[in-house]
DRENPA-3360 file (N, C-alpha, C; in nm, 2 decimals, always signed):
BEGIN
1 = MSQAALVV = +0.78/+1.61/+0.58/+0.78/+1.65/+0.41/+0.64/+1.65/+0.34 ~ +0.66/+1.73/+0.20/+0.55/+1.68/+0.12/+0.49/+1.62/+0.08 ~ +0.40/+1.60/+0.06/+0.32/+1.52/-0.01/+0.37/+1.43/-0.13 ~ +0.40/+1.34/-0.16/+0.47/+1.24/-0.26/+0.60/+1.26/-0.25 ~ +0.63/+1.32/-0.12/+0.78/+1.35/-0.14/+0.90/+1.21/-0.19 ~ +0.81/+1.10/-0.15/+0.93/+0.95/-0.19/+0.88/+0.91/-0.31 ~ +0.77/+0.96/-0.36/+0.71/+0.89/-0.52/+0.77/+1.04/-0.63 ~ +0.77/+1.15/-0.52/+0.86/+1.27/-0.65/+1.06/+1.25/-0.64;
9 = ALANAQAH = +1.07/+1.17/-0.52/+1.22/+1.15/-0.49/+1.25/+1.05/-0.58 ~ +1.25/+0.93/-0.63/+1.22/+0.80/-0.68/+1.17/+0.83/-0.83 ~ +1.08/+0.94/-0.92/+1.08/+0.96/-0.99/+1.18/+1.12/-1.06 ~ +1.25/+1.15/-1.00/+1.32/+1.24/-1.00/+1.52/+1.15/-0.99 ~ +1.49/+1.06/-0.98/+1.68/+0.97/-0.91/+1.73/+0.97/-1.03 ~ +1.70/+0.93/-1.13/+1.78/+0.93/-1.25/+1.79/+1.01/-1.39 ~ +1.71/+1.14/-1.34/+1.62/+1.24/-1.45/+1.80/+1.29/-1.46 ~ +1.73/+1.38/-1.61/+1.91/+1.44/-1.64/+1.90/+1.58/-1.55;
17 = RRPTHAPV = +1.99/+1.65/-1.52/+1.95/+1.77/-1.46/+2.04/+1.86/-1.48 ~ +2.01/+2.00/-1.48/+2.05/+2.11/-1.60/+2.08/+2.25/-1.50 ~ +2.20/+2.22/-1.41/+2.25/+2.31/-1.33/+2.30/+2.43/-1.37 ~ +2.26/+2.48/-1.32/+2.25/+2.64/-1.32/+2.36/+2.72/-1.42 ~ +2.39/+2.75/-1.52/+2.52/+2.80/-1.63/+2.57/+2.67/-1.71 ~ +2.47/+2.54/-1.65/+2.57/+2.47/-1.74/+2.48/+2.48/-1.93 ~ +2.56/+2.46/-2.03/+2.51/+2.47/-2.17/+2.38/+2.37/-2.21 ~ +2.44/+2.27/-2.12/+2.35/+2.10/-2.11/+2.33/+2.02/-2.01;
25 = AVAHDALA = +2.21/+1.92/-2.07/+2.18/+1.84/-1.92/+2.33/+1.77/-1.86 ~ +2.30/+1.72/-1.79/+2.39/+1.62/-1.70/+2.34/+1.48/-1.67 ~ +2.46/+1.43/-1.69/+2.33/+1.28/-1.64/+2.34/+1.25/-1.50 ~ +2.29/+1.24/-1.46/+2.24/+1.26/-1.28/+2.19/+1.05/-1.26 ~ +2.31/+0.98/-1.14/+2.21/+0.91/-1.06/+2.22/+0.91/-0.93 ~ +2.09/+0.90/-0.92/+2.12/+0.88/-0.75/+2.09/+0.78/-0.70 ~ +2.04/+0.67/-0.78/+2.12/+0.53/-0.74/+2.21/+0.45/-0.78 ~ +2.31/+0.55/-0.80/+2.46/+0.45/-0.87/+2.52/+0.38/-0.76;
33 = DAATAGEL = +2.49/+0.41/-0.66/+2.54/+0.30/-0.55/+2.48/+0.32/-0.41 ~ +2.49/+0.23/-0.35/+2.47/+0.26/-0.18/+2.45/+0.36/-0.13 ~ +2.55/+0.40/-0.17/+2.57/+0.51/-0.06/+2.49/+0.66/-0.09 ~ +2.49/+0.69/-0.24/+2.46/+0.77/-0.32/+2.32/+0.76/-0.27 ~ +2.29/+0.61/-0.29/+2.13/+0.59/-0.32/+2.06/+0.59/-0.12 ~ +2.17/+0.53/-0.05/+2.12/+0.62/+0.12/+2.11/+0.74/+0.15 ~ +2.20/+0.79/+0.08/+2.14/+0.97/+0.07/+1.99/+1.05/+0.05 ~ +2.02/+0.96/-0.08/+1.89/+0.98/-0.08/+1.78/+0.95/-0.08;
41 = LKPFLDAP = +1.78/+0.84/+0.03/+1.63/+0.81/+0.08/+1.68/+0.80/+0.18 ~ +1.77/+0.84/+0.32/+1.80/+0.86/+0.40/+1.65/+0.91/+0.51 ~ +1.49/+1.03/+0.48/+1.48/+1.08/+0.50/+1.28/+0.92/+0.55 ~ +1.34/+0.88/+0.43/+1.27/+0.77/+0.46/+1.26/+0.63/+0.47 ~ +1.39/+0.62/+0.52/+1.40/+0.44/+0.51/+1.50/+0.49/+0.70 ~ +1.48/+0.38/+0.78/+1.58/+0.38/+0.88/+1.69/+0.35/+0.90 ~ +1.73/+0.23/+0.79/+1.88/+0.23/+0.71/+1.90/+0.29/+0.66 ~ +2.05/+0.24/+0.64/+2.07/+0.32/+0.50/+2.03/+0.17/+0.42;
49 = VDAHELAA = +2.08/+0.19/+0.29/+2.09/+0.09/+0.19/+2.22/+0.00/+0.17 ~ +2.16/-0.11/+0.24/+2.28/-0.19/+0.13/+2.35/-0.22/-0.03 ~ +2.45/-0.30/-0.04/+2.47/-0.30/-0.17/+2.42/-0.43/-0.25 ~ +2.37/-0.54/-0.12/+2.25/-0.62/-0.25/+2.13/-0.58/-0.20 ~ +2.11/-0.47/-0.20/+1.95/-0.43/-0.19/+1.93/-0.36/-0.28 ~ +2.07/-0.30/-0.33/+2.05/-0.17/-0.47/+1.94/-0.28/-0.57 ~ +1.98/-0.33/-0.66/+1.88/-0.39/-0.74/+1.72/-0.37/-0.70 ~ +1.71/-0.41/-0.58/+1.54/-0.39/-0.57/+1.49/-0.28/-0.59;
57 = VRAVQRAV = +1.59/-0.18/-0.51/+1.52/-0.05/-0.50/+1.56/+0.02/-0.61 ~ +1.63/-0.03/-0.69/+1.62/+0.01/-0.83/+1.51/-0.01/-0.94 ~ +1.45/-0.13/-0.88/+1.34/-0.16/-0.95/+1.23/-0.10/-0.87 ~ +1.22/-0.13/-0.75/+1.13/+0.00/-0.74/+1.09/+0.11/-0.79 ~ +1.23/+0.23/-0.80/+1.24/+0.31/-0.87/+1.20/+0.31/-1.00 ~ +1.19/+0.24/-1.08/+1.20/+0.20/-1.27/+1.04/+0.17/-1.25 ~ +0.97/+0.18/-1.12/+0.84/+0.10/-1.15/+0.76/+0.23/-1.10 ~ +0.84/+0.29/-1.02/+0.75/+0.43/-0.95/+0.79/+0.55/-1.10;
65 = VAIVDALI = +0.86/+0.54/-1.17/+0.94/+0.58/-1.32/+0.77/+0.59/-1.35 ~ +0.75/+0.42/-1.39/+0.63/+0.47/-1.48/+0.53/+0.45/-1.46 ~ +0.51/+0.46/-1.37/+0.33/+0.50/-1.27/+0.36/+0.65/-1.25 ~ +0.41/+0.69/-1.26/+0.42/+0.87/-1.28/+0.43/+0.89/-1.42 ~ +0.47/+0.90/-1.47/+0.50/+0.92/-1.64/+0.35/+0.87/-1.67 ~ +0.26/+0.81/-1.64/+0.15/+0.78/-1.71/+0.06/+0.85/-1.61 ~ +0.08/+0.83/-1.48/+0.00/+0.97/-1.51/+0.02/+1.09/-1.47 ~ +0.10/+1.13/-1.49/+0.13/+1.31/-1.58/+0.03/+1.28/-1.70;
73 = GGSRPPLQ = +0.08/+1.20/-1.81/+0.02/+1.20/-1.95/-0.10/+1.15/-1.99 ~ -0.16/+1.11/-1.85/-0.30/+1.14/-1.86/-0.33/+0.98/-1.88 ~ -0.27/+0.84/-1.91/-0.29/+0.72/-1.90/-0.28/+0.63/-1.73 ~ -0.40/+0.50/-1.84/-0.41/+0.44/-1.74/-0.24/+0.37/-1.68 ~ -0.16/+0.40/-1.54/-0.06/+0.35/-1.47/-0.02/+0.23/-1.46 ~ +0.01/+0.14/-1.55/+0.12/+0.00/-1.54/+0.18/+0.02/-1.36 ~ +0.04/-0.06/-1.28/+0.07/-0.13/-1.15/+0.08/-0.25/-1.13 ~ +0.09/-0.30/-1.26/+0.16/-0.45/-1.24/+0.30/-0.50/-1.19;
81 = ALNALAAE = +0.38/-0.40/-1.26/+0.52/-0.40/-1.20/+0.59/-0.45/-0.99 ~ +0.48/-0.28/-0.96/+0.50/-0.25/-0.84/+0.42/-0.38/-0.75 ~ +0.31/-0.38/-0.79/+0.24/-0.52/-0.72/+0.32/-0.64/-0.69 ~ +0.42/-0.64/-0.83/+0.44/-0.80/-0.85/+0.58/-0.75/-0.69 ~ +0.64/-0.68/-0.74/+0.78/-0.68/-0.60/+0.74/-0.64/-0.51 ~ +0.54/-0.61/-0.46/+0.50/-0.62/-0.28/+0.46/-0.70/-0.32 ~ +0.44/-0.82/-0.38/+0.39/-0.92/-0.33/+0.53/-1.06/-0.30 ~ +0.62/-0.96/-0.33/+0.80/-1.04/-0.32/+0.79/-1.05/-0.18;
89 = EPVIYALE = +0.74/-0.88/-0.07/+0.80/-0.90/+0.04/+0.69/-0.93/+0.15 ~ +0.71/-0.99/+0.22/+0.62/-1.03/+0.35/+0.62/-0.83/+0.44 ~ +0.47/-0.86/+0.44/+0.45/-0.77/+0.54/+0.36/-0.78/+0.59 ~ +0.31/-0.75/+0.73/+0.21/-0.73/+0.83/+0.09/-0.61/+0.85 ~ -0.02/-0.62/+0.94/-0.05/-0.52/+0.99/+0.00/-0.45/+1.08 ~ +0.01/-0.32/+1.10/+0.05/-0.34/+1.27/-0.03/-0.22/+1.30 ~ -0.04/-0.15/+1.48/-0.13/-0.05/+1.49/-0.04/+0.02/+1.57 ~ -0.05/+0.16/+1.51/+0.06/+0.29/+1.54/-0.02/+0.37/+1.56;
97 = RQPDGQLR = -0.01/+0.45/+1.63/-0.04/+0.59/+1.70/-0.03/+0.69/+1.69 ~ -0.09/+0.77/+1.61/-0.03/+0.86/+1.55/-0.01/+1.04/+1.65 ~ +0.04/+1.09/+1.60/+0.08/+1.22/+1.70/-0.05/+1.31/+1.76 ~ -0.14/+1.30/+1.68/-0.27/+1.35/+1.71/-0.33/+1.27/+1.82 ~ -0.29/+1.12/+1.85/-0.37/+1.06/+1.97/-0.44/+0.93/+1.92 ~ -0.49/+0.96/+1.85/-0.57/+0.81/+1.64/-0.50/+0.73/+1.66 ~ -0.56/+0.61/+1.62/-0.47/+0.49/+1.63/-0.55/+0.45/+1.52 ~ -0.40/+0.41/+1.40/-0.44/+0.38/+1.25/-0.34/+0.28/+1.27;
105 = TTLRPKRA = -0.37/+0.20/+1.15/-0.35/+0.06/+1.11/-0.24/+0.06/+1.02 ~ -0.14/-0.01/+0.99/-0.01/+0.08/+0.84/+0.05/-0.09/+0.83 ~ +0.02/-0.13/+0.72/+0.13/-0.24/+0.62/+0.29/-0.17/+0.67 ~ +0.36/-0.33/+0.75/+0.49/-0.29/+0.80/+0.57/-0.40/+0.76 ~ +0.67/-0.39/+0.67/+0.76/-0.50/+0.65/+0.80/-0.59/+0.74 ~ +0.79/-0.72/+0.73/+0.81/-0.80/+0.86/+1.04/-0.80/+0.90 ~ +1.04/-0.79/+0.75/+1.16/-0.82/+0.75/+1.19/-0.63/+0.72 ~ +1.30/-0.54/+0.77/+1.32/-0.42/+0.74/+1.44/-0.44/+0.57;
113 = SAAATLLV = +1.36/-0.45/+0.55/+1.52/-0.45/+0.37/+1.46/-0.25/+0.34 ~ +1.58/-0.23/+0.28/+1.56/-0.08/+0.18/+1.41/-0.13/+0.09 ~ +1.41/-0.20/+0.03/+1.33/-0.27/-0.10/+1.18/-0.26/-0.03 ~ +1.16/-0.28/+0.13/+1.04/-0.40/+0.16/+0.98/-0.22/+0.21 ~ +1.07/-0.21/+0.27/+1.00/-0.02/+0.39/+0.97/+0.10/+0.22 ~ +1.03/+0.08/+0.15/+1.05/+0.17/+0.01/+0.92/+0.14/-0.04 ~ +0.86/-0.01/-0.02/+0.70/-0.01/-0.14/+0.57/-0.03/-0.10 ~ +0.62/+0.01/+0.06/+0.50/-0.01/+0.17/+0.48/+0.16/+0.15;
121 = AVIRELSE = +0.60/+0.23/+0.13/+0.53/+0.37/+0.19/+0.54/+0.42/+0.03 ~ +0.61/+0.39/-0.04/+0.53/+0.47/-0.22/+0.40/+0.38/-0.23 ~ +0.34/+0.27/-0.21/+0.25/+0.24/-0.24/+0.10/+0.30/-0.15 ~ +0.16/+0.34/-0.02/+0.08/+0.44/+0.04/+0.06/+0.53/+0.00 ~ +0.18/+0.64/+0.01/+0.25/+0.78/-0.08/+0.13/+0.72/-0.23 ~ +0.15/+0.62/-0.31/+0.04/+0.62/-0.41/-0.12/+0.60/-0.39 ~ -0.12/+0.58/-0.30/-0.26/+0.56/-0.29/-0.31/+0.70/-0.23 ~ -0.29/+0.79/-0.20/-0.33/+0.95/-0.12/-0.29/+1.07/-0.18;
129 = LEPARLRR = -0.19/+0.99/-0.33/-0.18/+1.09/-0.41/-0.27/+1.15/-0.52 ~ -0.35/+1.27/-0.50/-0.42/+1.32/-0.64/-0.32/+1.35/-0.76 ~ -0.36/+1.26/-0.84/-0.29/+1.23/-0.94/-0.27/+1.37/-1.00 ~ -0.38/+1.47/-1.00/-0.36/+1.56/-1.15/-0.30/+1.68/-1.00 ~ -0.18/+1.63/-0.95/-0.13/+1.82/-0.92/+0.03/+1.76/-0.89 ~ +0.05/+1.61/-0.99/+0.15/+1.56/-0.97/+0.24/+1.60/-1.16 ~ +0.33/+1.65/-1.16/+0.31/+1.71/-1.31/+0.51/+1.74/-1.33 ~ +0.50/+1.74/-1.46/+0.64/+1.77/-1.53/+0.65/+1.97/-1.47;
137 = CARPECTL = +0.79/+1.96/-1.47/+0.83/+2.08/-1.48/+0.78/+2.16/-1.62 ~ +0.72/+2.32/-1.60/+0.65/+2.35/-1.73/+0.85/+2.44/-1.80 ~ +0.95/+2.46/-1.73/+1.09/+2.45/-1.78/+1.17/+2.39/-1.94 ~ +1.15/+2.43/-2.07/+1.14/+2.31/-2.16/+1.27/+2.23/-2.14 ~ +1.39/+2.28/-2.12/+1.46/+2.21/-2.06/+1.52/+2.11/-1.92 ~ +1.39/+2.09/-1.81/+1.41/+2.08/-1.74/+1.26/+1.91/-1.73 ~ +1.34/+1.82/-1.67/+1.20/+1.71/-1.71/+1.13/+1.66/-1.54 ~ +1.19/+1.73/-1.43/+1.21/+1.74/-1.30/+1.07/+1.70/-1.30;
145 = VFCDVTRS = +1.00/+1.59/-1.17/+0.85/+1.58/-1.14/+0.88/+1.63/-1.03 ~ +0.74/+1.70/-1.01/+0.70/+1.75/-0.81/+0.53/+1.71/-0.84 ~ +0.55/+1.75/-0.68/+0.38/+1.75/-0.67/+0.36/+1.92/-0.61 ~ +0.25/+1.95/-0.67/+0.16/+2.07/-0.68/+0.11/+2.14/-0.51 ~ +0.24/+2.18/-0.46/+0.09/+2.13/-0.26/+0.04/+2.31/-0.30 ~ +0.06/+2.45/-0.37/-0.01/+2.51/-0.36/-0.17/+2.51/-0.35 ~ -0.22/+2.58/-0.31/-0.41/+2.57/-0.29/-0.44/+2.58/-0.43 ~ -0.39/+2.69/-0.50/-0.47/+2.73/-0.62/-0.39/+2.58/-0.72;
153 = ATQRWHAE = -0.32/+2.53/-0.72/-0.27/+2.43/-0.77/-0.23/+2.50/-0.94 ~ -0.12/+2.56/-0.90/-0.11/+2.62/-1.03/+0.10/+2.68/-1.00 ~ +0.11/+2.53/-0.96/+0.24/+2.58/-0.95/+0.30/+2.51/-1.10 ~ +0.40/+2.57/-1.16/+0.45/+2.57/-1.27/+0.64/+2.49/-1.28 ~ +0.66/+2.53/-1.16/+0.81/+2.49/-1.22/+0.88/+2.39/-1.08 ~ +0.97/+2.32/-1.07/+1.00/+2.22/-0.97/+1.02/+2.29/-0.85 ~ +1.11/+2.39/-0.89/+1.17/+2.46/-0.83/+1.20/+2.65/-0.85 ~ +1.16/+2.72/-0.81/+1.19/+2.87/-0.81/+1.36/+2.93/-0.89;
161 = RPCGLRER = +1.40/+2.83/-0.85/+1.58/+2.84/-0.85/+1.65/+2.71/-0.87 ~ +1.66/+2.67/-1.07/+1.68/+2.78/-1.12/+1.55/+2.82/-1.23 ~ +1.45/+2.66/-1.22/+1.38/+2.70/-1.31/+1.31/+2.83/-1.35 ~ +1.18/+2.87/-1.23/+1.15/+2.98/-1.23/+1.18/+3.11/-1.33 ~ +1.29/+3.12/-1.20/+1.42/+3.18/-1.22/+1.39/+3.23/-1.36 ~ +1.49/+3.15/-1.42/+1.52/+3.10/-1.61/+1.37/+3.11/-1.66 ~ +1.25/+3.08/-1.69/+1.14/+3.12/-1.75/+1.11/+3.29/-1.75 ~ +1.16/+3.36/-1.60/+1.06/+3.52/-1.63/+1.22/+3.58/-1.71;
169 = QRRHRAKH = +1.33/+3.54/-1.69/+1.40/+3.55/-1.77/+1.41/+3.58/-1.90 ~ +1.41/+3.44/-1.94/+1.34/+3.45/-2.08/+1.22/+3.58/-2.14 ~ +1.07/+3.51/-2.05/+1.03/+3.59/-2.11/+1.05/+3.72/-2.11 ~ +1.10/+3.76/-2.07/+1.17/+3.95/-2.05/+1.21/+3.98/-2.11 ~ +1.35/+3.91/-2.17/+1.42/+3.90/-2.25/+1.37/+3.90/-2.44 ~ +1.27/+3.81/-2.42/+1.19/+3.84/-2.52/+1.08/+3.93/-2.56 ~ +1.01/+3.97/-2.43/+0.97/+4.13/-2.47/+0.98/+4.23/-2.48 ~ +1.13/+4.25/-2.40/+1.22/+4.34/-2.44/+1.27/+4.32/-2.59;
177 = AA = +1.29/+4.23/-2.66/+1.37/+4.21/-2.75/+1.27/+4.26/-2.90 ~ +1.15/+4.20/-2.93/+1.12/+4.25/-2.98/+1.00/+4.38/-3.01;
% end
């Protein structure tokens, strides 16, 4: 998975989308229920999201959105909400063997609730994230967040399709219309 994949997934979980050929943006809520939340978070969790955990997962998502918005805007991120959520969850240090054979300590939730697992992963990702690489899509109609992983740090769109293609089409049409 790419750098900050969980942070980006949570930041975009409730962002409006403008599908190809759609005249306006449509509401999107990947955390509407436990099933859709489970699908979104499947790559990051060992177990599905239960309905009773949904409120805690949404609280983590709201905290991540506030932090991401502040980082993109260049202001000081509000860490209090995320730290308050983390303070409620019991965690322990665990020693894990990495694929390269090295040993590394990591925080692990004592009970494997979705919120506790997400909090540990989000805090780890945010601490390793280079804030300047976290951006919003440059297409005016799109508000999705992405993490620029290009070497030159020049990625402009969250995805080539539809945003990159649409922007190049727009510039081409404007150039030939003039």
